[in-house]
N, C-alpha and C positions, 0 to 999 in steps of 0.2 A: 921306860922313857915316856915322857909326856905325849899324850895324844895330840897336843896342839892347842887345846882349849884353855889350859892353865886355870882350872876351876872357874871357867867362864870369864875370867878377868881378861886374859889374852884375846879370846874370841870376841869379846865385846869392844875392846879398845883397838885391836889390830886384826880385824877379821880376815884380811887377805893373807897376812903372815900365818895366822892360825890355820887357815884352809890349806896352805902349802905344807905346813908341818904335819897336819893330819894325813894328807895324801901321801907324803913321804913315809910316815909310819905304816900306813896300810900297805903300800907297795913293798916295804921291807918285810913286813909280816907275811905277805903273800908268798914270798920266796921260801918260807919255812913251814907254813901251815895253811890250813883252810878255815881255821876257826881261831878267834881271839876271845879269851876269857879275862874279865877284869872285875875288880871289886868296886870300881868307880863308876857311879851312875852318869857322871858327866862324860866319861870316855865312851860308855855305851851309846849315849845319845849322839855325841859328836861323830863317832865312827860310823854309826848306822846311817846318819844323814850323808856322810861323805861316800860311803860304799854305794849308796843309791845314786847319788849325783855323779860320781866318777865311774859308775858301772864296774866296780871291782868285785870279783867273785870271792867274797869272804863272809863268814858268819860271825856276828859279834854277840857275845852273851855276858850278862852279869852273872857272877858265880852263884848268886842265889837262884837264878833261873835254872841253872844246871842241877843244883841240889833239889829243887822242886820237881824237875823233870825226872830225876833219878828216884824220887819218892812216889812217882806216879801222879803228881799233881798237875792238872792241866792249867796252862796260863792263857 
């Protein structure tokens, strides 16, 4: 499901709606996991900002970050 940013279109045109959708996605995710992995850089950025702002205990990773970490590459 969409993180709420909608390729930055939704977040730019409807920032309040976007923020609510993002918060809802994070709270849904928190019920099942402690980490979110995505291939979308917009999701990573949007969710990381929301996690900090809403003080939600979740880690957000781009899949390339996990691959780099598994290969021993420091970011």
